[in-house]
C-alpha positions as a Markdown table, in Angstrom:
| # | Residue | x | y | z |
|---|---|---|---|---|
| 1 | Met | -28.3 | 34.6 | 3.8 |
| 2 | Lys | -29.3 | 32.2 | 1.3 |
| 3 | Phe | -26.5 | 31.0 | -0.7 |
| 4 | Ser | -26.3 | 28.6 | -3.9 |
| 5 | Tyr | -24.7 | 26.6 | -5.4 |
| 6 | Glu | -24.5 | 27.0 | -9.9 |
| 7 | Asn | -22.6 | 24.1 | -11.2 |
| 8 | Pro | -23.1 | 24.4 | -15.6 |
| 9 | Leu | -20.4 | 21.8 | -16.5 |
| 10 | Pro | -20.8 | 18.2 | -15.6 |
| 11 | Ser | -18.5 | 16.7 | -13.0 |
| 12 | Tyr | -18.2 | 14.9 | -9.5 |
| 13 | Gln | -21.0 | 16.2 | -6.9 |
| 14 | Ile | -21.1 | 14.6 | -4.4 |
| 15 | Leu | -23.2 | 16.6 | -2.0 |
| 16 | Ser | -26.4 | 17.8 | -3.5 |
| 17 | Glu | -28.1 | 21.7 | -2.6 |
| 18 | Gln | -29.5 | 20.3 | 0.0 |
| 19 | Asp | -26.7 | 18.4 | 1.3 |
| 20 | Leu | -24.8 | 22.1 | 1.1 |
| 21 | Glu | -27.1 | 24.3 | 2.7 |
| 22 | Lys | -27.3 | 21.7 | 6.2 |
| 23 | Ile | -23.5 | 21.6 | 6.0 |
| 24 | His | -23.7 | 25.6 | 6.3 |
| 25 | Ala | -26.9 | 25.9 | 8.7 |
| 26 | Thr | -25.0 | 23.2 | 10.8 |
| 27 | Ser | -21.8 | 25.4 | 10.9 |
| 28 | Leu | -23.0 | 28.5 | 12.0 |
| 29 | Ser | -25.2 | 26.5 | 14.6 |
| 30 | Val | -21.6 | 25.0 | 15.6 |
| 31 | Met | -19.7 | 28.9 | 15.0 |
| 32 | Lys | -23.0 | 30.3 | 17.2 |
| 33 | Asn | -23.7 | 28.0 | 20.2 |
| 34 | Tyr | -20.5 | 26.5 | 20.9 |
| 35 | Gly | -18.0 | 28.5 | 19.0 |
| 36 | Val | -14.3 | 28.2 | 17.6 |
| 37 | Arg | -11.2 | 29.1 | 20.2 |
| 38 | Val | -9.4 | 31.3 | 19.0 |
| 39 | Tyr | -6.3 | 33.0 | 20.0 |
| 40 | Gly | -4.5 | 36.6 | 19.8 |
| 41 | Lys | -5.4 | 39.6 | 22.0 |
| 42 | Glu | -6.1 | 41.7 | 18.8 |
| 43 | Ala | -8.0 | 38.9 | 17.5 |
| 44 | Lys | -10.1 | 38.9 | 19.9 |
| 45 | Glu | -10.7 | 42.4 | 20.5 |
| 46 | Ile | -11.8 | 42.4 | 16.5 |
| 47 | Tyr | -14.0 | 39.6 | 17.4 |
| 48 | Gln | -16.0 | 41.0 | 20.3 |
| 49 | Asn | -16.4 | 44.7 | 19.0 |
| 50 | Ala | -17.8 | 43.4 | 15.9 |
| 51 | Gly | -20.2 | 42.0 | 17.9 |
| 52 | Cys | -18.6 | 38.2 | 18.9 |
| 53 | Ile | -19.5 | 36.9 | 22.2 |
| 54 | Val | -15.7 | 35.9 | 23.9 |
| 55 | Asp | -14.9 | 33.1 | 26.3 |
| 56 | Glu | -11.7 | 34.6 | 27.9 |
| 57 | Asp | -11.5 | 31.7 | 30.1 |
| 58 | Ser | -11.5 | 29.0 | 27.4 |
| 59 | Gly | -11.0 | 31.3 | 24.7 |
| 60 | Leu | -14.2 | 30.4 | 22.5 |
| 61 | Ile | -16.1 | 32.7 | 19.7 |
| 62 | Arg | -19.4 | 32.7 | 19.0 |
| 63 | Phe | -20.0 | 34.0 | 15.7 |
| 64 | Pro | -23.4 | 35.8 | 15.1 |
| 65 | Glu | -24.8 | 34.5 | 12.0 |
| 66 | Asp | -25.3 | 37.5 | 10.8 |
| 67 | Leu | -22.0 | 38.3 | 10.7 |
| 68 | Val | -20.4 | 35.0 | 9.3 |
| 69 | Asn | -22.7 | 35.2 | 6.7 |
| 70 | Asp | -21.7 | 38.8 | 6.0 |
| 71 | Ala | -18.0 | 38.0 | 5.5 |
| 72 | Ile | -18.9 | 35.0 | 3.2 |
| 73 | Ser | -20.9 | 37.8 | 1.4 |
| 74 | Lys | -17.7 | 39.8 | 0.8 |
| 75 | Thr | -14.9 | 37.9 | -0.3 |
| 76 | Pro | -14.5 | 38.1 | -3.6 |
| 77 | Ala | -16.0 | 35.8 | -5.5 |
| 78 | His | -13.0 | 36.0 | -8.1 |
| 79 | Tyr | -9.5 | 37.6 | -8.3 |
| 80 | Thr | -6.6 | 37.4 | -9.9 |
| 81 | Met | -3.3 | 35.6 | -8.7 |
| 82 | Cys | -0.4 | 37.3 | -10.0 |
| 83 | Gly | 2.9 | 36.2 | -11.0 |
| 84 | Arg | 6.6 | 38.8 | -11.1 |
| 85 | Asn | 6.0 | 38.2 | -14.8 |
| 86 | Pro | 2.2 | 39.3 | -16.1 |
| 87 | Lys | 2.8 | 36.2 | -18.0 |
| 88 | Asn | 2.0 | 34.1 | -14.8 |
| 89 | Asp | -1.3 | 36.0 | -14.1 |
| 90 | Phe | -4.4 | 33.5 | -13.5 |
| 91 | Glu | -7.6 | 34.4 | -12.6 |
| 92 | Leu | -9.4 | 32.2 | -10.2 |
| 93 | Gly | -13.1 | 32.1 | -9.2 |
| 94 | Ser | -13.3 | 30.1 | -13.2 |
| 95 | Asp | -14.8 | 26.7 | -12.9 |
| 96 | Lys | -10.8 | 26.4 | -14.7 |
| 97 | Val | -8.7 | 24.0 | -12.4 |
| 98 | Phe | -5.9 | 26.2 | -11.5 |
| 99 | Tyr | -2.7 | 23.6 | -10.2 |
| 100 | Thr | 0.1 | 24.5 | -7.3 |
| 101 | Asn | 3.0 | 21.9 | -6.2 |
| 102 | Phe | 2.5 | 20.3 | -3.0 |
| 103 | Gly | 4.7 | 20.9 | 0.5 |
| 104 | Thr | 6.0 | 21.4 | 2.5 |
| 105 | Gly | 8.3 | 17.9 | 2.7 |
| 106 | Ile | 10.8 | 17.8 | 5.5 |
| 107 | Glu | 13.0 | 15.4 | 3.4 |
| 108 | Ile | 14.0 | 15.1 | 0.0 |
| 109 | Val | 16.0 | 12.6 | -2.1 |
| 110 | Asp | 19.4 | 13.7 | -4.0 |
| 111 | Leu | 19.5 | 14.1 | -6.8 |
| 112 | Glu | 23.4 | 13.7 | -7.2 |
| 113 | Thr | 23.8 | 10.5 | -4.6 |
| 114 | Gly | 20.4 | 9.2 | -4.8 |
| 115 | Glu | 20.2 | 9.5 | -1.0 |
| 116 | Arg | 16.8 | 10.7 | 1.3 |
| 117 | Lys | 18.3 | 13.7 | 3.7 |
| 118 | Thr | 16.6 | 16.3 | 5.4 |
| 119 | Ser | 15.5 | 19.3 | 3.7 |
| 120 | Asp | 17.4 | 22.7 | 3.1 |
| 121 | Ser | 17.1 | 26.2 | 1.2 |
| 122 | Asn | 18.8 | 25.1 | -1.5 |
| 123 | Asp | 16.3 | 22.0 | -2.1 |
| 124 | Leu | 13.9 | 24.2 | -1.9 |
| 125 | Gly | 15.7 | 26.6 | -3.9 |
| 126 | Asn | 16.2 | 23.8 | -7.2 |
| 127 | Val | 12.5 | 23.0 | -6.7 |
| 128 | Ala | 11.6 | 26.7 | -7.5 |
| 129 | Arg | 12.9 | 26.5 | -10.1 |
| 130 | Phe | 12.2 | 23.9 | -11.7 |
| 131 | Val | 8.5 | 24.4 | -11.1 |
| 132 | Asp | 9.0 | 27.2 | -12.9 |
| 133 | Ser | 9.8 | 26.1 | -15.3 |
| 134 | Ile | 6.4 | 23.5 | -15.9 |
| 135 | Pro | 3.9 | 25.7 | -18.0 |
| 136 | Glu | 1.2 | 23.6 | -16.1 |
| 137 | Ile | 2.0 | 24.1 | -13.0 |
| 138 | Asn | 0.4 | 27.8 | -12.3 |
| 139 | Ala | 2.1 | 28.6 | -9.2 |
| 140 | Phe | 5.0 | 27.3 | -6.1 |
| 141 | Thr | 3.6 | 26.4 | -2.4 |
| 142 | Thr | 7.0 | 25.8 | -0.6 |
| 143 | Ala | 7.5 | 22.4 | -1.8 |
| 144 | Val | 10.2 | 21.9 | 1.2 |
| 145 | Ala | 10.9 | 23.1 | 4.6 |
| 146 | Ser | 14.6 | 25.4 | 5.3 |
| 147 | Gln | 15.7 | 23.0 | 7.8 |
| 148 | Glu | 19.3 | 24.5 | 8.4 |
| 149 | Ala | 17.5 | 28.0 | 9.2 |
| 150 | Pro | 16.9 | 29.1 | 12.9 |
| 151 | Ala | 13.3 | 28.3 | 13.8 |
| 152 | His | 12.1 | 32.0 | 13.8 |
| 153 | Leu | 14.4 | 32.5 | 10.6 |
| 154 | Lys | 12.6 | 29.9 | 8.6 |
| 155 | Asp | 9.9 | 31.7 | 7.3 |
| 156 | Leu | 12.2 | 33.9 | 5.9 |
| 157 | Tyr | 14.8 | 31.7 | 4.6 |
| 158 | Glu | 12.2 | 29.9 | 3.1 |
| 159 | Ala | 10.6 | 33.4 | 1.0 |
| 160 | Arg | 14.2 | 34.6 | 0.1 |
| 161 | Ala | 14.3 | 30.7 | -1.7 |
| 162 | Val | 11.6 | 31.3 | -3.2 |
| 163 | Phe | 12.0 | 34.8 | -4.3 |
| 164 | Cys | 15.0 | 34.1 | -5.9 |
| 165 | Asn | 14.0 | 30.7 | -7.8 |
| 166 | Thr | 10.7 | 31.9 | -9.3 |
| 167 | Thr | 8.6 | 34.0 | -10.6 |
| 168 | Lys | 5.3 | 33.0 | -9.7 |
| 169 | His | 3.1 | 34.1 | -7.7 |
| 170 | Ala | 4.6 | 32.3 | -4.5 |
| 171 | Ile | 2.4 | 31.2 | -1.5 |
| 172 | Leu | 4.1 | 31.2 | 1.2 |
| 173 | Asp | 4.1 | 30.5 | 5.0 |
| 174 | Ala | 4.1 | 32.6 | 8.2 |
| 175 | Glu | 4.4 | 31.7 | 11.8 |
| 176 | Asn | 3.6 | 34.9 | 13.3 |
| 177 | Gly | 2.7 | 38.4 | 12.5 |
| 178 | Lys | 6.3 | 39.3 | 12.9 |
| 179 | Asn | 7.1 | 36.9 | 10.3 |
| 180 | Ala | 4.3 | 37.7 | 8.5 |
| 181 | Asn | 5.4 | 41.4 | 8.2 |
| 182 | Leu | 9.2 | 40.2 | 7.5 |
| 183 | Val | 8.1 | 38.3 | 4.3 |
| 184 | Ile | 5.7 | 41.5 | 3.0 |
| 185 | Asp | 8.5 | 43.5 | 4.1 |
| 186 | Met | 10.7 | 41.6 | 1.2 |
| 187 | Ala | 7.7 | 41.2 | -1.7 |
| 188 | Ala | 7.9 | 44.7 | -1.1 |
| 189 | Ala | 10.8 | 45.2 | -1.8 |
| 190 | Ile | 11.0 | 43.2 | -4.4 |
| 191 | Ala | 7.5 | 45.1 | -6.0 |
| 192 | Gly | 8.8 | 48.5 | -5.0 |
| 193 | Gly | 6.8 | 49.4 | -2.2 |
| 194 | Arg | 3.8 | 48.0 | -0.1 |
| 195 | Asp | 1.4 | 49.8 | -2.5 |
| 196 | Gln | 2.9 | 48.3 | -5.5 |
| 197 | Leu | 2.9 | 45.1 | -3.7 |
| 198 | Arg | -1.2 | 45.3 | -2.7 |
| 199 | Glu | -2.3 | 46.4 | -6.3 |
| 200 | Arg | -0.2 | 43.6 | -8.1 |
| 201 | Pro | 0.2 | 40.7 | -5.1 |
| 202 | Phe | 2.4 | 38.3 | -5.7 |
| 203 | Leu | 2.2 | 37.0 | -2.9 |
| 204 | Thr | -0.9 | 34.4 | -0.7 |
| 205 | Leu | 1.2 | 33.8 | 3.0 |
| 206 | Cys | -1.3 | 30.6 | 4.3 |
| 207 | Val | -2.0 | 29.6 | 7.8 |
| 208 | Cys | -3.5 | 25.8 | 9.0 |
| 209 | Pro | -6.8 | 26.3 | 12.2 |
| 210 | Asn | -6.0 | 23.9 | 14.5 |
| 211 | Ser | -9.0 | 21.0 | 14.3 |
| 212 | Leu | -10.8 | 21.0 | 15.9 |
| 213 | Leu | -12.2 | 23.9 | 16.0 |
| 214 | Glu | -9.2 | 25.5 | 16.8 |
| 215 | Ile | -6.9 | 29.1 | 15.2 |
| 216 | His | -3.4 | 29.4 | 17.1 |
| 217 | Glu | -2.2 | 32.6 | 17.5 |
| 218 | Gly | 0.2 | 33.0 | 15.1 |
| 219 | Ala | -2.4 | 31.8 | 12.7 |
| 220 | Ser | -4.6 | 34.7 | 13.7 |
| 221 | Glu | -1.3 | 37.6 | 13.5 |
| 222 | Val | -0.9 | 36.6 | 10.1 |
| 223 | Ile | -4.7 | 36.9 | 8.7 |
| 224 | Ile | -4.8 | 40.3 | 10.3 |
| 225 | Glu | -0.8 | 41.1 | 9.1 |
| 226 | Thr | -2.1 | 39.9 | 5.4 |
| 227 | Ala | -5.5 | 41.2 | 5.4 |
| 228 | Lys | -3.9 | 44.8 | 6.5 |
| 229 | Ala | -1.3 | 44.2 | 3.4 |
| 230 | Gly | -4.3 | 43.6 | 1.1 |
| 231 | Leu | -3.2 | 40.5 | 0.3 |
| 232 | Pro | -4.7 | 37.3 | -0.4 |
| 233 | Ile | -5.1 | 35.0 | 2.2 |
| 234 | Ser | -5.1 | 30.9 | 2.0 |
| 235 | Ile | -7.1 | 29.4 | 5.1 |
| 236 | Leu | -6.4 | 25.3 | 4.8 |
| 237 | Ser | -7.6 | 22.9 | 6.8 |
| 238 | Met | -5.8 | 20.0 | 7.5 |
| 239 | Gly | -8.9 | 17.6 | 9.7 |
| 240 | Leu | -7.9 | 14.2 | 10.6 |
| 241 | Val | -11.6 | 12.2 | 10.3 |
| 242 | Gly | -11.1 | 10.1 | 13.3 |
| 243 | Gly | -7.9 | 11.2 | 14.9 |
| 244 | Thr | -8.3 | 15.2 | 15.2 |
| 245 | Thr | -12.1 | 15.6 | 14.0 |
| 246 | Pro | -15.7 | 13.8 | 13.9 |
| 247 | Ser | -15.8 | 10.4 | 12.3 |
| 248 | Thr | -18.0 | 11.3 | 10.0 |
| 249 | Leu | -17.1 | 13.0 | 6.7 |
| 250 | Ala | -20.4 | 14.8 | 7.2 |
| 251 | Gly | -19.0 | 15.9 | 10.7 |
| 252 | Thr | -15.7 | 17.0 | 9.2 |
| 253 | Leu | -16.9 | 19.0 | 7.1 |
| 254 | Val | -18.9 | 20.9 | 9.4 |
| 255 | Val | -16.5 | 21.5 | 11.9 |
| 256 | Thr | -13.8 | 22.0 | 8.7 |
| 257 | Asn | -16.0 | 24.7 | 7.4 |
| 258 | Ala | -16.0 | 26.8 | 10.9 |
| 259 | Glu | -13.2 | 26.6 | 11.3 |
| 260 | Ile | -12.7 | 28.4 | 7.5 |
| 261 | Leu | -15.7 | 30.8 | 8.1 |
| 262 | Ala | -14.1 | 31.9 | 11.2 |
| 263 | Gly | -10.8 | 32.9 | 9.9 |
| 264 | Ile | -13.0 | 34.6 | 6.6 |
| 265 | Val | -14.8 | 36.5 | 9.4 |
| 266 | Leu | -11.7 | 37.7 | 10.9 |
| 267 | Ala | -9.9 | 39.1 | 7.6 |
| 268 | Gln | -13.0 | 40.5 | 6.5 |
| 269 | Leu | -13.5 | 42.5 | 9.3 |
| 270 | Val | -9.4 | 43.6 | 8.7 |
| 271 | Asn | -10.4 | 44.7 | 5.5 |
| 272 | Pro | -13.2 | 44.3 | 3.7 |
| 273 | Gly | -13.5 | 42.8 | 0.0 |
| 274 | Asn | -9.6 | 41.1 | 1.5 |
| 275 | Pro | -9.0 | 37.8 | -2.1 |
| 276 | Val | -9.5 | 35.0 | 0.6 |
| 277 | Met | -8.7 | 31.0 | -0.3 |
| 278 | Tyr | -11.1 | 28.5 | 1.1 |
| 279 | Gly | -8.5 | 25.9 | 1.1 |
| 280 | Ser | -8.6 | 21.7 | 3.0 |
| 281 | Ser | -6.5 | 19.0 | 2.9 |
| 282 | Thr | -8.5 | 17.4 | 5.4 |
| 283 | Thr | -8.5 | 13.1 | 5.0 |
| 284 | Ile | -9.0 | 10.2 | 7.3 |
| 285 | Met | -6.3 | 9.5 | 9.4 |
| 286 | Asp | -4.2 | 6.5 | 9.3 |
| 287 | Met | -5.0 | 4.5 | 12.9 |
| 288 | Lys | -2.4 | 2.3 | 12.0 |
| 289 | Phe | 0.4 | 4.5 | 11.2 |
| 290 | Val | -1.1 | 7.5 | 12.5 |
| 291 | Ser | -0.2 | 9.3 | 9.5 |
| 292 | Ser | -2.3 | 11.4 | 7.1 |
| 293 | Pro | -2.8 | 9.3 | 3.7 |
| 294 | Val | -2.7 | 12.1 | 1.3 |
| 295 | Gly | -3.5 | 8.9 | -1.3 |
| 296 | Ala | -6.9 | 7.7 | 0.7 |
| 297 | Pro | -9.5 | 7.6 | -1.7 |
| 298 | Glu | -11.6 | 10.1 | 1.4 |
| 299 | His | -9.1 | 13.1 | 0.1 |
| 300 | Gly | -10.2 | 13.3 | -3.3 |
| 301 | Met | -13.7 | 13.2 | -1.5 |
| 302 | Phe | -13.2 | 15.9 | 0.8 |
| 303 | Gly | -11.6 | 17.9 | -1.9 |
| 304 | Ala | -15.1 | 17.6 | -4.2 |
| 305 | Ala | -17.1 | 18.8 | -1.8 |
| 306 | Val | -15.0 | 21.9 | -1.1 |
| 307 | Ala | -15.0 | 23.0 | -4.1 |
| 308 | Gln | -18.4 | 22.7 | -4.4 |
| 309 | Leu | -18.3 | 24.4 | -0.9 |
| 310 | Gly | -16.4 | 26.8 | -2.5 |
| 311 | Lys | -19.0 | 27.5 | -5.3 |
| 312 | Tyr | -21.8 | 27.7 | -2.8 |
| 313 | Tyr | -19.7 | 30.3 | -1.0 |
| 314 | Lys | -19.0 | 31.6 | -4.8 |
| 315 | Ile | -15.1 | 31.6 | -3.1 |
| 316 | Pro | -11.8 | 30.4 | -4.2 |
| 317 | Thr | -11.3 | 27.1 | -3.3 |
| 318 | Lys | -8.1 | 25.4 | -2.5 |
| 319 | Val | -7.6 | 21.5 | -2.1 |
| 320 | Gly | -4.6 | 19.1 | -1.4 |
| 321 | Gly | -4.3 | 16.3 | -4.2 |
| 322 | Thr | -2.1 | 13.1 | -4.5 |
């Protein structure tokens, strides 16, 4: 199957049409001949029933090319990111850029004392309320972590803090399928039921593959449960060039693309037509500090490349900024 890149507006383009075709073809080759390691019994059964080859010893899933292309084609090119207040709705998939805040910090500067401290639910609620008042920011992403919460309940503490302090679309995290369902139930209670939430979804759940070429069990469960509920899913790769991914930008684009496409296939097998955001906050690895420098020029280069890949696939994209 051949996709095409269309860009009627002048913009920074780091990839040519031939580059996009080569990245896609190489990604398909990696997925077919090597595979993506995906954990979780239910995920493996879903892939196997769709014709994937599952290696139980290594955990690697090998994907037929037609299955991947079909999943891309089924993923909506446009969908509405609903707010609890309809005035906060916005449509993804056009050439217009929308904004959300970055996440998820583990420390915050106390505005009263000026001291840096470990973040908690109160801080998260304050940031959510602040972002709610800024019209230029369209959706709220979990900004800081609820670190006072017991580990197995952190997702629920964070969801409560966000739902209580913003009516904008909420992009939240869940560690596993159980927590995903509990967060969805919280949103459904606000919406009036799961059917009402599915009709106007004001919640997106985000998962991050583990580079290199791995989707952990919690992430596969979240994709499955969110797709069953018919809610948007953000699949956000966060590779580190030279650390967790190849040392070349092109090589990293190939493997992170394969990771994201593996998640998209799973979502479409569970619920064909389910909305998905193709996401990346990939950057280089700072070799001195062994950290993820989101201010590095390569971070912006990846953002531009991912935006082009999204247009090539006709899937809405989400990229990290500085």
